[in-house]
mmCIF entry with sequence, helices, sheets and N, C-alpha, C, O atoms, coordinates in Angstrom:
data_MODEL
# 
_entry.id   MODEL 
# 
_entity.id                         1 
_entity.type                       polymer 
_entity.pdbx_number_of_molecules   1 
# 
_entity_poly.entity_id                      1 
_entity_poly.type                           'polypeptide(L)' 
_entity_poly.nstd_linkage                   no 
_entity_poly.nstd_monomer                   no 
_entity_poly.pdbx_seq_one_letter_code       
;(UNK)(UNK)(UNK)(UNK)(UNK)(UNK)(UNK)(UNK)(UNK)(UNK)(UNK)(UNK)(UNK)(UNK)(UNK)(UNK)
(UNK)(UNK)(UNK)(UNK)(UNK)(UNK)(UNK)(UNK)(UNK)(UNK)(UNK)(UNK)(UNK)(UNK)(UNK)(UNK)
(UNK)(UNK)(UNK)(UNK)(UNK)(UNK)(UNK)(UNK)(UNK)(UNK)(UNK)(UNK)(UNK)(UNK)(UNK)(UNK)
(UNK)(UNK)(UNK)(UNK)(UNK)
;
_entity_poly.pdbx_seq_one_letter_code_can   XXXXXXXXXXXXXXXXXXXXXXXXXXXXXXXXXXXXXXXXXXXXXXXXXXXXX 
_entity_poly.pdbx_strand_id                 A 
# 
loop_
_entity_poly_seq.entity_id 
_entity_poly_seq.num 
_entity_poly_seq.mon_id 
_entity_poly_seq.hetero 
1 1  UNK n 
1 2  UNK n 
1 3  UNK n 
1 4  UNK n 
1 5  UNK n 
1 6  UNK n 
1 7  UNK n 
1 8  UNK n 
1 9  UNK n 
1 10 UNK n 
1 11 UNK n 
1 12 UNK n 
1 13 UNK n 
1 14 UNK n 
1 15 UNK n 
1 16 UNK n 
1 17 UNK n 
1 18 UNK n 
1 19 UNK n 
1 20 UNK n 
1 21 UNK n 
1 22 UNK n 
1 23 UNK n 
1 24 UNK n 
1 25 UNK n 
1 26 UNK n 
1 27 UNK n 
1 28 UNK n 
1 29 UNK n 
1 30 UNK n 
1 31 UNK n 
1 32 UNK n 
1 33 UNK n 
1 34 UNK n 
1 35 UNK n 
1 36 UNK n 
1 37 UNK n 
1 38 UNK n 
1 39 UNK n 
1 40 UNK n 
1 41 UNK n 
1 42 UNK n 
1 43 UNK n 
1 44 UNK n 
1 45 UNK n 
1 46 UNK n 
1 47 UNK n 
1 48 UNK n 
1 49 UNK n 
1 50 UNK n 
1 51 UNK n 
1 52 UNK n 
1 53 UNK n 
# 
_struct_asym.id          A 
_struct_asym.entity_id   1 
# 
loop_
_struct_conf.conf_type_id 
_struct_conf.id 
_struct_conf.pdbx_PDB_helix_id 
_struct_conf.beg_label_comp_id 
_struct_conf.beg_label_asym_id 
_struct_conf.beg_label_seq_id 
_struct_conf.pdbx_beg_PDB_ins_code 
_struct_conf.end_label_comp_id 
_struct_conf.end_label_asym_id 
_struct_conf.end_label_seq_id 
_struct_conf.pdbx_end_PDB_ins_code 
_struct_conf.beg_auth_comp_id 
_struct_conf.beg_auth_asym_id 
_struct_conf.beg_auth_seq_id 
_struct_conf.end_auth_comp_id 
_struct_conf.end_auth_asym_id 
_struct_conf.end_auth_seq_id 
_struct_conf.pdbx_PDB_helix_class 
_struct_conf.details 
_struct_conf.pdbx_PDB_helix_length 
HELX_P HELX_P1 AA1 UNK A 6  ? UNK A 20 ? UNK A 6  UNK A 20 1 ? 15 
HELX_P HELX_P2 AA2 UNK A 25 ? UNK A 39 ? UNK A 25 UNK A 39 1 ? 15 
# 
_struct_conf_type.id          HELX_P 
_struct_conf_type.criteria    ? 
_struct_conf_type.reference   ? 
# 
loop_
_atom_site.group_PDB 
_atom_site.id 
_atom_site.type_symbol 
_atom_site.label_atom_id 
_atom_site.label_alt_id 
_atom_site.label_comp_id 
_atom_site.label_asym_id 
_atom_site.label_entity_id 
_atom_site.label_seq_id 
_atom_site.pdbx_PDB_ins_code 
_atom_site.Cartn_x 
_atom_site.Cartn_y 
_atom_site.Cartn_z 
_atom_site.occupancy 
_atom_site.B_iso_or_equiv 
_atom_site.pdbx_formal_charge 
_atom_site.auth_seq_id 
_atom_site.auth_comp_id 
_atom_site.auth_asym_id 
_atom_site.auth_atom_id 
_atom_site.pdbx_PDB_model_num 
ATOM 1   N N  . UNK A 1 1  ? 0.426  77.479 -69.109 1.00 0.00 ? 1  UNK A N  1 
ATOM 2   C CA . UNK A 1 1  ? 0.471  76.231 -68.378 1.00 0.00 ? 1  UNK A CA 1 
ATOM 3   C C  . UNK A 1 1  ? -0.259 75.169 -69.206 1.00 0.00 ? 1  UNK A C  1 
ATOM 4   O O  . UNK A 1 1  ? -1.261 75.455 -69.861 1.00 0.00 ? 1  UNK A O  1 
ATOM 5   N N  . UNK A 1 2  ? 0.247  73.982 -69.166 1.00 0.00 ? 2  UNK A N  1 
ATOM 6   C CA . UNK A 1 2  ? -0.381 72.888 -69.876 1.00 0.00 ? 2  UNK A CA 1 
ATOM 7   C C  . UNK A 1 2  ? -0.305 71.619 -69.032 1.00 0.00 ? 2  UNK A C  1 
ATOM 8   O O  . UNK A 1 2  ? 0.559  71.493 -68.164 1.00 0.00 ? 2  UNK A O  1 
ATOM 9   N N  . UNK A 1 3  ? -1.192 70.703 -69.287 1.00 0.00 ? 3  UNK A N  1 
ATOM 10  C CA . UNK A 1 3  ? -1.216 69.438 -68.550 1.00 0.00 ? 3  UNK A CA 1 
ATOM 11  C C  . UNK A 1 3  ? -0.609 68.348 -69.394 1.00 0.00 ? 3  UNK A C  1 
ATOM 12  O O  . UNK A 1 3  ? -0.855 68.253 -70.597 1.00 0.00 ? 3  UNK A O  1 
ATOM 13  N N  . UNK A 1 4  ? 0.181  67.536 -68.750 1.00 0.00 ? 4  UNK A N  1 
ATOM 14  C CA . UNK A 1 4  ? 0.770  66.375 -69.400 1.00 0.00 ? 4  UNK A CA 1 
ATOM 15  C C  . UNK A 1 4  ? 0.213  65.140 -68.712 1.00 0.00 ? 4  UNK A C  1 
ATOM 16  O O  . UNK A 1 4  ? 0.327  64.989 -67.496 1.00 0.00 ? 4  UNK A O  1 
ATOM 17  N N  . UNK A 1 5  ? -0.380 64.275 -69.484 1.00 0.00 ? 5  UNK A N  1 
ATOM 18  C CA . UNK A 1 5  ? -0.907 63.019 -68.953 1.00 0.00 ? 5  UNK A CA 1 
ATOM 19  C C  . UNK A 1 5  ? 0.167  61.937 -69.166 1.00 0.00 ? 5  UNK A C  1 
ATOM 20  O O  . UNK A 1 5  ? 0.774  61.853 -70.234 1.00 0.00 ? 5  UNK A O  1 
ATOM 21  N N  . UNK A 1 6  ? 0.383  61.127 -68.149 1.00 0.00 ? 6  UNK A N  1 
ATOM 22  C CA . UNK A 1 6  ? 1.427  60.108 -68.202 1.00 0.00 ? 6  UNK A CA 1 
ATOM 23  C C  . UNK A 1 6  ? 1.262  59.185 -69.396 1.00 0.00 ? 6  UNK A C  1 
ATOM 24  O O  . UNK A 1 6  ? 2.237  58.881 -70.083 1.00 0.00 ? 6  UNK A O  1 
ATOM 25  N N  . UNK A 1 7  ? 0.049  58.740 -69.650 1.00 0.00 ? 7  UNK A N  1 
ATOM 26  C CA . UNK A 1 7  ? -0.170 57.811 -70.753 1.00 0.00 ? 7  UNK A CA 1 
ATOM 27  C C  . UNK A 1 7  ? 0.179  58.436 -72.096 1.00 0.00 ? 7  UNK A C  1 
ATOM 28  O O  . UNK A 1 7  ? 0.756  57.772 -72.956 1.00 0.00 ? 7  UNK A O  1 
ATOM 29  N N  . UNK A 1 8  ? -0.164 59.700 -72.282 1.00 0.00 ? 8  UNK A N  1 
ATOM 30  C CA . UNK A 1 8  ? 0.154  60.372 -73.532 1.00 0.00 ? 8  UNK A CA 1 
ATOM 31  C C  . UNK A 1 8  ? 1.649  60.612 -73.660 1.00 0.00 ? 8  UNK A C  1 
ATOM 32  O O  . UNK A 1 8  ? 2.217  60.427 -74.737 1.00 0.00 ? 8  UNK A O  1 
ATOM 33  N N  . UNK A 1 9  ? 2.287  61.018 -72.581 1.00 0.00 ? 9  UNK A N  1 
ATOM 34  C CA . UNK A 1 9  ? 3.737  61.215 -72.602 1.00 0.00 ? 9  UNK A CA 1 
ATOM 35  C C  . UNK A 1 9  ? 4.441  59.905 -72.916 1.00 0.00 ? 9  UNK A C  1 
ATOM 36  O O  . UNK A 1 9  ? 5.364  59.877 -73.730 1.00 0.00 ? 9  UNK A O  1 
ATOM 37  N N  . UNK A 1 10 ? 4.015  58.821 -72.278 1.00 0.00 ? 10 UNK A N  1 
ATOM 38  C CA . UNK A 1 10 ? 4.631  57.514 -72.506 1.00 0.00 ? 10 UNK A CA 1 
ATOM 39  C C  . UNK A 1 10 ? 4.437  57.037 -73.948 1.00 0.00 ? 10 UNK A C  1 
ATOM 40  O O  . UNK A 1 10 ? 5.335  56.425 -74.527 1.00 0.00 ? 10 UNK A O  1 
ATOM 41  N N  . UNK A 1 11 ? 3.273  57.316 -74.522 1.00 0.00 ? 11 UNK A N  1 
ATOM 42  C CA . UNK A 1 11 ? 3.025  56.944 -75.922 1.00 0.00 ? 11 UNK A CA 1 
ATOM 43  C C  . UNK A 1 11 ? 3.953  57.726 -76.854 1.00 0.00 ? 11 UNK A C  1 
ATOM 44  O O  . UNK A 1 11 ? 4.469  57.175 -77.826 1.00 0.00 ? 11 UNK A O  1 
ATOM 45  N N  . UNK A 1 12 ? 4.160  58.992 -76.561 1.00 0.00 ? 12 UNK A N  1 
ATOM 46  C CA . UNK A 1 12 ? 5.060  59.823 -77.388 1.00 0.00 ? 12 UNK A CA 1 
ATOM 47  C C  . UNK A 1 12 ? 6.499  59.323 -77.261 1.00 0.00 ? 12 UNK A C  1 
ATOM 48  O O  . UNK A 1 12 ? 7.237  59.309 -78.246 1.00 0.00 ? 12 UNK A O  1 
ATOM 49  N N  . UNK A 1 13 ? 6.900  58.914 -76.062 1.00 0.00 ? 13 UNK A N  1 
ATOM 50  C CA . UNK A 1 13 ? 8.249  58.383 -75.876 1.00 0.00 ? 13 UNK A CA 1 
ATOM 51  C C  . UNK A 1 13 ? 8.412  57.083 -76.679 1.00 0.00 ? 13 UNK A C  1 
ATOM 52  O O  . UNK A 1 13 ? 9.455  56.860 -77.294 1.00 0.00 ? 13 UNK A O  1 
ATOM 53  N N  . UNK A 1 14 ? 7.399  56.242 -76.672 1.00 0.00 ? 14 UNK A N  1 
ATOM 54  C CA . UNK A 1 14 ? 7.469  54.990 -77.452 1.00 0.00 ? 14 UNK A CA 1 
ATOM 55  C C  . UNK A 1 14 ? 7.604  55.289 -78.950 1.00 0.00 ? 14 UNK A C  1 
ATOM 56  O O  . UNK A 1 14 ? 8.355  54.609 -79.649 1.00 0.00 ? 14 UNK A O  1 
ATOM 57  N N  . UNK A 1 15 ? 6.891  56.287 -79.441 1.00 0.00 ? 15 UNK A N  1 
ATOM 58  C CA . UNK A 1 15 ? 7.017  56.660 -80.857 1.00 0.00 ? 15 UNK A CA 1 
ATOM 59  C C  . UNK A 1 15 ? 8.424  57.165 -81.140 1.00 0.00 ? 15 UNK A C  1 
ATOM 60  O O  . UNK A 1 15 ? 9.005  56.830 -82.172 1.00 0.00 ? 15 UNK A O  1 
ATOM 61  N N  . UNK A 1 16 ? 8.967  57.954 -80.251 1.00 0.00 ? 16 UNK A N  1 
ATOM 62  C CA . UNK A 1 16 ? 10.339 58.437 -80.431 1.00 0.00 ? 16 UNK A CA 1 
ATOM 63  C C  . UNK A 1 16 ? 11.320 57.264 -80.433 1.00 0.00 ? 16 UNK A C  1 
ATOM 64  O O  . UNK A 1 16 ? 12.254 57.238 -81.234 1.00 0.00 ? 16 UNK A O  1 
ATOM 65  N N  . UNK A 1 17 ? 11.114 56.302 -79.548 1.00 0.00 ? 17 UNK A N  1 
ATOM 66  C CA . UNK A 1 17 ? 11.987 55.121 -79.513 1.00 0.00 ? 17 UNK A CA 1 
ATOM 67  C C  . UNK A 1 17 ? 11.982 54.421 -80.866 1.00 0.00 ? 17 UNK A C  1 
ATOM 68  O O  . UNK A 1 17 ? 13.027 53.975 -81.338 1.00 0.00 ? 17 UNK A O  1 
ATOM 69  N N  . UNK A 1 18 ? 10.813 54.323 -81.490 1.00 0.00 ? 18 UNK A N  1 
ATOM 70  C CA . UNK A 1 18 ? 10.722 53.676 -82.793 1.00 0.00 ? 18 UNK A CA 1 
ATOM 71  C C  . UNK A 1 18 ? 11.451 54.510 -83.864 1.00 0.00 ? 18 UNK A C  1 
ATOM 72  O O  . UNK A 1 18 ? 12.119 53.955 -84.737 1.00 0.00 ? 18 UNK A O  1 
ATOM 73  N N  . UNK A 1 19 ? 11.319 55.840 -83.791 1.00 0.00 ? 19 UNK A N  1 
ATOM 74  C CA . UNK A 1 19 ? 11.951 56.685 -84.797 1.00 0.00 ? 19 UNK A CA 1 
ATOM 75  C C  . UNK A 1 19 ? 13.459 56.788 -84.636 1.00 0.00 ? 19 UNK A C  1 
ATOM 76  O O  . UNK A 1 19 ? 14.161 57.112 -85.593 1.00 0.00 ? 19 UNK A O  1 
ATOM 77  N N  . UNK A 1 20 ? 13.968 56.516 -83.435 1.00 0.00 ? 20 UNK A N  1 
ATOM 78  C CA . UNK A 1 20 ? 15.413 56.529 -83.217 1.00 0.00 ? 20 UNK A CA 1 
ATOM 79  C C  . UNK A 1 20 ? 16.085 55.472 -84.099 1.00 0.00 ? 20 UNK A C  1 
ATOM 80  O O  . UNK A 1 20 ? 17.258 55.607 -84.446 1.00 0.00 ? 20 UNK A O  1 
ATOM 81  N N  . UNK A 1 21 ? 15.350 54.433 -84.457 1.00 0.00 ? 21 UNK A N  1 
ATOM 82  C CA . UNK A 1 21 ? 15.900 53.371 -85.309 1.00 0.00 ? 21 UNK A CA 1 
ATOM 83  C C  . UNK A 1 21 ? 15.942 53.758 -86.787 1.00 0.00 ? 21 UNK A C  1 
ATOM 84  O O  . UNK A 1 21 ? 16.423 52.973 -87.604 1.00 0.00 ? 21 UNK A O  1 
ATOM 85  N N  . UNK A 1 22 ? 15.457 54.934 -87.151 1.00 0.00 ? 22 UNK A N  1 
ATOM 86  C CA . UNK A 1 22 ? 15.420 55.382 -88.532 1.00 0.00 ? 22 UNK A CA 1 
ATOM 87  C C  . UNK A 1 22 ? 16.846 55.516 -89.094 1.00 0.00 ? 22 UNK A C  1 
ATOM 88  O O  . UNK A 1 22 ? 17.768 55.925 -88.389 1.00 0.00 ? 22 UNK A O  1 
ATOM 89  N N  . UNK A 1 23 ? 16.999 55.164 -90.362 1.00 0.00 ? 23 UNK A N  1 
ATOM 90  C CA . UNK A 1 23 ? 18.307 55.244 -91.012 1.00 0.00 ? 23 UNK A CA 1 
ATOM 91  C C  . UNK A 1 23 ? 18.774 56.680 -91.236 1.00 0.00 ? 23 UNK A C  1 
ATOM 92  O O  . UNK A 1 23 ? 19.975 56.944 -91.295 1.00 0.00 ? 23 UNK A O  1 
ATOM 93  N N  . UNK A 1 24 ? 17.822 57.607 -91.362 1.00 0.00 ? 24 UNK A N  1 
ATOM 94  C CA . UNK A 1 24 ? 18.192 59.006 -91.599 1.00 0.00 ? 24 UNK A CA 1 
ATOM 95  C C  . UNK A 1 24 ? 18.743 59.605 -90.300 1.00 0.00 ? 24 UNK A C  1 
ATOM 96  O O  . UNK A 1 24 ? 18.035 59.646 -89.294 1.00 0.00 ? 24 UNK A O  1 
ATOM 97  N N  . UNK A 1 25 ? 19.981 60.063 -90.309 1.00 0.00 ? 25 UNK A N  1 
ATOM 98  C CA . UNK A 1 25 ? 20.590 60.595 -89.069 1.00 0.00 ? 25 UNK A CA 1 
ATOM 99  C C  . UNK A 1 25 ? 19.851 61.817 -88.512 1.00 0.00 ? 25 UNK A C  1 
ATOM 100 O O  . UNK A 1 25 ? 19.892 62.056 -87.305 1.00 0.00 ? 25 UNK A O  1 
ATOM 101 N N  . UNK A 1 26 ? 19.180 62.588 -89.361 1.00 0.00 ? 26 UNK A N  1 
ATOM 102 C CA . UNK A 1 26 ? 18.436 63.749 -88.868 1.00 0.00 ? 26 UNK A CA 1 
ATOM 103 C C  . UNK A 1 26 ? 17.221 63.307 -88.068 1.00 0.00 ? 26 UNK A C  1 
ATOM 104 O O  . UNK A 1 26 ? 16.905 63.887 -87.030 1.00 0.00 ? 26 UNK A O  1 
ATOM 105 N N  . UNK A 1 27 ? 16.539 62.272 -88.559 1.00 0.00 ? 27 UNK A N  1 
ATOM 106 C CA . UNK A 1 27 ? 15.375 61.730 -87.835 1.00 0.00 ? 27 UNK A CA 1 
ATOM 107 C C  . UNK A 1 27 ? 15.856 61.110 -86.530 1.00 0.00 ? 27 UNK A C  1 
ATOM 108 O O  . UNK A 1 27 ? 15.240 61.311 -85.483 1.00 0.00 ? 27 UNK A O  1 
ATOM 109 N N  . UNK A 1 28 ? 16.940 60.367 -86.584 1.00 0.00 ? 28 UNK A N  1 
ATOM 110 C CA . UNK A 1 28 ? 17.501 59.730 -85.378 1.00 0.00 ? 28 UNK A CA 1 
ATOM 111 C C  . UNK A 1 28 ? 17.830 60.781 -84.319 1.00 0.00 ? 28 UNK A C  1 
ATOM 112 O O  . UNK A 1 28 ? 17.425 60.640 -83.165 1.00 0.00 ? 28 UNK A O  1 
ATOM 113 N N  . UNK A 1 29 ? 18.548 61.816 -84.692 1.00 0.00 ? 29 UNK A N  1 
ATOM 114 C CA . UNK A 1 29 ? 18.930 62.858 -83.739 1.00 0.00 ? 29 UNK A CA 1 
ATOM 115 C C  . UNK A 1 29 ? 17.717 63.601 -83.165 1.00 0.00 ? 29 UNK A C  1 
ATOM 116 O O  . UNK A 1 29 ? 17.638 63.850 -81.962 1.00 0.00 ? 29 UNK A O  1 
ATOM 117 N N  . UNK A 1 30 ? 16.776 63.949 -84.051 1.00 0.00 ? 30 UNK A N  1 
ATOM 118 C CA . UNK A 1 30 ? 15.590 64.672 -83.592 1.00 0.00 ? 30 UNK A CA 1 
ATOM 119 C C  . UNK A 1 30 ? 14.731 63.840 -82.649 1.00 0.00 ? 30 UNK A C  1 
ATOM 120 O O  . UNK A 1 30 ? 14.235 64.341 -81.640 1.00 0.00 ? 30 UNK A O  1 
ATOM 121 N N  . UNK A 1 31 ? 14.561 62.571 -82.986 1.00 0.00 ? 31 UNK A N  1 
ATOM 122 C CA . UNK A 1 31 ? 13.754 61.681 -82.125 1.00 0.00 ? 31 UNK A CA 1 
ATOM 123 C C  . UNK A 1 31 ? 14.456 61.474 -80.772 1.00 0.00 ? 31 UNK A C  1 
ATOM 124 O O  . UNK A 1 31 ? 13.799 61.438 -79.731 1.00 0.00 ? 31 UNK A O  1 
ATOM 125 N N  . UNK A 1 32 ? 15.762 61.341 -80.789 1.00 0.00 ? 32 UNK A N  1 
ATOM 126 C CA . UNK A 1 32 ? 16.502 61.157 -79.536 1.00 0.00 ? 32 UNK A CA 1 
ATOM 127 C C  . UNK A 1 32 ? 16.394 62.401 -78.653 1.00 0.00 ? 32 UNK A C  1 
ATOM 128 O O  . UNK A 1 32 ? 16.217 62.291 -77.440 1.00 0.00 ? 32 UNK A O  1 
ATOM 129 N N  . UNK A 1 33 ? 16.499 63.576 -79.261 1.00 0.00 ? 33 UNK A N  1 
ATOM 130 C CA . UNK A 1 33 ? 16.383 64.824 -78.475 1.00 0.00 ? 33 UNK A CA 1 
ATOM 131 C C  . UNK A 1 33 ? 14.991 64.993 -77.918 1.00 0.00 ? 33 UNK A C  1 
ATOM 132 O O  . UNK A 1 33 ? 14.823 65.384 -76.763 1.00 0.00 ? 33 UNK A O  1 
ATOM 133 N N  . UNK A 1 34 ? 13.981 64.698 -78.736 1.00 0.00 ? 34 UNK A N  1 
ATOM 134 C CA . UNK A 1 34 ? 12.605 64.816 -78.251 1.00 0.00 ? 34 UNK A CA 1 
ATOM 135 C C  . UNK A 1 34 ? 12.341 63.824 -77.148 1.00 0.00 ? 34 UNK A C  1 
ATOM 136 O O  . UNK A 1 34 ? 11.718 64.178 -76.147 1.00 0.00 ? 34 UNK A O  1 
ATOM 137 N N  . UNK A 1 35 ? 12.795 62.581 -77.295 1.00 0.00 ? 35 UNK A N  1 
ATOM 138 C CA . UNK A 1 35 ? 12.625 61.568 -76.246 1.00 0.00 ? 35 UNK A CA 1 
ATOM 139 C C  . UNK A 1 35 ? 13.268 62.028 -74.944 1.00 0.00 ? 35 UNK A C  1 
ATOM 140 O O  . UNK A 1 35 ? 12.674 61.885 -73.875 1.00 0.00 ? 35 UNK A O  1 
ATOM 141 N N  . UNK A 1 36 ? 14.473 62.578 -75.024 1.00 0.00 ? 36 UNK A N  1 
ATOM 142 C CA . UNK A 1 36 ? 15.146 63.065 -73.820 1.00 0.00 ? 36 UNK A CA 1 
ATOM 143 C C  . UNK A 1 36 ? 14.352 64.180 -73.153 1.00 0.00 ? 36 UNK A C  1 
ATOM 144 O O  . UNK A 1 36 ? 14.251 64.223 -71.927 1.00 0.00 ? 36 UNK A O  1 
ATOM 145 N N  . UNK A 1 37 ? 13.793 65.076 -73.946 1.00 0.00 ? 37 UNK A N  1 
ATOM 146 C CA . UNK A 1 37 ? 12.987 66.167 -73.402 1.00 0.00 ? 37 UNK A CA 1 
ATOM 147 C C  . UNK A 1 37 ? 11.706 65.618 -72.766 1.00 0.00 ? 37 UNK A C  1 
ATOM 148 O O  . UNK A 1 37 ? 11.326 66.029 -71.669 1.00 0.00 ? 37 UNK A O  1 
ATOM 149 N N  . UNK A 1 38 ? 11.061 64.711 -73.441 1.00 0.00 ? 38 UNK A N  1 
ATOM 150 C CA . UNK A 1 38 ? 9.805  64.148 -72.915 1.00 0.00 ? 38 UNK A CA 1 
ATOM 151 C C  . UNK A 1 38 ? 10.022 63.410 -71.591 1.00 0.00 ? 38 UNK A C  1 
ATOM 152 O O  . UNK A 1 38 ? 9.186  63.493 -70.691 1.00 0.00 ? 38 UNK A O  1 
ATOM 153 N N  . UNK A 1 39 ? 11.127 62.698 -71.470 1.00 0.00 ? 39 UNK A N  1 
ATOM 154 C CA . UNK A 1 39 ? 11.354 61.914 -70.249 1.00 0.00 ? 39 UNK A CA 1 
ATOM 155 C C  . UNK A 1 39 ? 11.662 62.810 -69.052 1.00 0.00 ? 39 UNK A C  1 
ATOM 156 O O  . UNK A 1 39 ? 11.594 62.353 -67.911 1.00 0.00 ? 39 UNK A O  1 
ATOM 157 N N  . UNK A 1 40 ? 11.997 64.075 -69.294 1.00 0.00 ? 40 UNK A N  1 
ATOM 158 C CA . UNK A 1 40 ? 12.212 65.010 -68.164 1.00 0.00 ? 40 UNK A CA 1 
ATOM 159 C C  . UNK A 1 40 ? 10.910 65.608 -67.642 1.00 0.00 ? 40 UNK A C  1 
ATOM 160 O O  . UNK A 1 40 ? 10.896 66.225 -66.577 1.00 0.00 ? 40 UNK A O  1 
ATOM 161 N N  . UNK A 1 41 ? 9.833  65.434 -68.371 1.00 0.00 ? 41 UNK A N  1 
ATOM 162 C CA . UNK A 1 41 ? 8.553  66.006 -67.967 1.00 0.00 ? 41 UNK A CA 1 
ATOM 163 C C  . UNK A 1 41 ? 7.916  65.138 -66.901 1.00 0.00 ? 41 UNK A C  1 
ATOM 164 O O  . UNK A 1 41 ? 7.808  63.923 -67.067 1.00 0.00 ? 41 UNK A O  1 
ATOM 165 N N  . UNK A 1 42 ? 7.493  65.754 -65.809 1.00 0.00 ? 42 UNK A N  1 
ATOM 166 C CA . UNK A 1 42 ? 6.784  65.038 -64.751 1.00 0.00 ? 42 UNK A CA 1 
ATOM 167 C C  . UNK A 1 42 ? 5.283  65.224 -64.975 1.00 0.00 ? 42 UNK A C  1 
ATOM 168 O O  . UNK A 1 42 ? 4.758  66.315 -64.748 1.00 0.00 ? 42 UNK A O  1 
ATOM 169 N N  . UNK A 1 43 ? 4.595  64.188 -65.412 1.00 0.00 ? 43 UNK A N  1 
ATOM 170 C CA . UNK A 1 43 ? 3.161  64.315 -65.709 1.00 0.00 ? 43 UNK A CA 1 
ATOM 171 C C  . UNK A 1 43 ? 2.349  64.710 -64.478 1.00 0.00 ? 43 UNK A C  1 
ATOM 172 O O  . UNK A 1 43 ? 2.697  64.375 -63.345 1.00 0.00 ? 43 UNK A O  1 
ATOM 173 N N  . UNK A 1 44 ? 1.264  65.426 -64.730 1.00 0.00 ? 44 UNK A N  1 
ATOM 174 C CA . UNK A 1 44 ? 0.392  65.841 -63.639 1.00 0.00 ? 44 UNK A CA 1 
ATOM 175 C C  . UNK A 1 44 ? -0.656 64.764 -63.328 1.00 0.00 ? 44 UNK A C  1 
ATOM 176 O O  . UNK A 1 44 ? -1.153 64.695 -62.204 1.00 0.00 ? 44 UNK A O  1 
ATOM 177 N N  . UNK A 1 45 ? -0.983 63.951 -64.284 1.00 0.00 ? 45 UNK A N  1 
ATOM 178 C CA . UNK A 1 45 ? -1.984 62.916 -64.067 1.00 0.00 ? 45 UNK A CA 1 
ATOM 179 C C  . UNK A 1 45 ? -1.424 61.543 -64.463 1.00 0.00 ? 45 UNK A C  1 
ATOM 180 O O  . UNK A 1 45 ? -0.886 61.354 -65.554 1.00 0.00 ? 45 UNK A O  1 
ATOM 181 N N  . UNK A 1 46 ? -1.571 60.608 -63.542 1.00 0.00 ? 46 UNK A N  1 
ATOM 182 C CA . UNK A 1 46 ? -1.076 59.241 -63.761 1.00 0.00 ? 46 UNK A CA 1 
ATOM 183 C C  . UNK A 1 46 ? -2.287 58.320 -63.791 1.00 0.00 ? 46 UNK A C  1 
ATOM 184 O O  . UNK A 1 46 ? -3.346 58.656 -63.260 1.00 0.00 ? 46 UNK A O  1 
ATOM 185 N N  . UNK A 1 47 ? -2.126 57.144 -64.421 1.00 0.00 ? 47 UNK A N  1 
ATOM 186 C CA . UNK A 1 47 ? -3.207 56.152 -64.387 1.00 0.00 ? 47 UNK A CA 1 
ATOM 187 C C  . UNK A 1 47 ? -3.563 55.776 -62.951 1.00 0.00 ? 47 UNK A C  1 
ATOM 188 O O  . UNK A 1 47 ? -2.716 55.850 -62.060 1.00 0.00 ? 47 UNK A O  1 
ATOM 189 N N  . UNK A 1 48 ? -4.771 55.388 -62.733 1.00 0.00 ? 48 UNK A N  1 
ATOM 190 C CA . UNK A 1 48 ? -5.232 55.028 -61.393 1.00 0.00 ? 48 UNK A CA 1 
ATOM 191 C C  . UNK A 1 48 ? -4.463 53.857 -60.828 1.00 0.00 ? 48 UNK A C  1 
ATOM 192 O O  . UNK A 1 48 ? -4.250 53.796 -59.617 1.00 0.00 ? 48 UNK A O  1 
ATOM 193 N N  . UNK A 1 49 ? -4.034 52.917 -61.670 1.00 0.00 ? 49 UNK A N  1 
ATOM 194 C CA . UNK A 1 49 ? -3.364 51.718 -61.194 1.00 0.00 ? 49 UNK A CA 1 
ATOM 195 C C  . UNK A 1 49 ? -1.869 51.906 -60.954 1.00 0.00 ? 49 UNK A C  1 
ATOM 196 O O  . UNK A 1 49 ? -1.156 50.930 -60.722 1.00 0.00 ? 49 UNK A O  1 
ATOM 197 N N  . UNK A 1 50 ? -1.380 53.163 -61.008 1.00 0.00 ? 50 UNK A N  1 
ATOM 198 C CA . UNK A 1 50 ? 0.031  53.438 -60.762 1.00 0.00 ? 50 UNK A CA 1 
ATOM 199 C C  . UNK A 1 50 ? 0.349  53.167 -59.298 1.00 0.00 ? 50 UNK A C  1 
ATOM 200 O O  . UNK A 1 50 ? -0.359 53.642 -58.410 1.00 0.00 ? 50 UNK A O  1 
ATOM 201 N N  . UNK A 1 51 ? 1.422  52.399 -59.038 1.00 0.00 ? 51 UNK A N  1 
ATOM 202 C CA . UNK A 1 51 ? 1.811  52.146 -57.650 1.00 0.00 ? 51 UNK A CA 1 
ATOM 203 C C  . UNK A 1 51 ? 2.260  53.435 -56.972 1.00 0.00 ? 51 UNK A C  1 
ATOM 204 O O  . UNK A 1 51 ? 2.998  54.221 -57.567 1.00 0.00 ? 51 UNK A O  1 
ATOM 205 N N  . UNK A 1 52 ? 1.837  53.656 -55.769 1.00 0.00 ? 52 UNK A N  1 
ATOM 206 C CA . UNK A 1 52 ? 2.181  54.842 -55.014 1.00 0.00 ? 52 UNK A CA 1 
ATOM 207 C C  . UNK A 1 52 ? 3.423  54.584 -54.188 1.00 0.00 ? 52 UNK A C  1 
ATOM 208 O O  . UNK A 1 52 ? 3.591  53.502 -53.625 1.00 0.00 ? 52 UNK A O  1 
ATOM 209 N N  . UNK A 1 53 ? 4.313  55.600 -54.112 1.00 0.00 ? 53 UNK A N  1 
ATOM 210 C CA . UNK A 1 53 ? 5.502  55.541 -53.261 1.00 0.00 ? 53 UNK A CA 1 
ATOM 211 C C  . UNK A 1 53 ? 6.553  54.831 -53.917 1.00 0.00 ? 53 UNK A C  1 
ATOM 212 O O  . UNK A 1 53 ? 7.638  54.677 -53.355 1.00 0.00 ? 53 UNK A O  1 
# 
């Protein structure tokens, strides 16, 4: 079991978004796949200022 923090997951997704723009098709595909996987993860901890409901 591992913990995923929303802020860390969101930072990783932003990095993937930047790498999707890479000219190398292998980097583009890998970053897109990782971003898709990361966005399916439901973090266990959210920032305190996250709106509820």
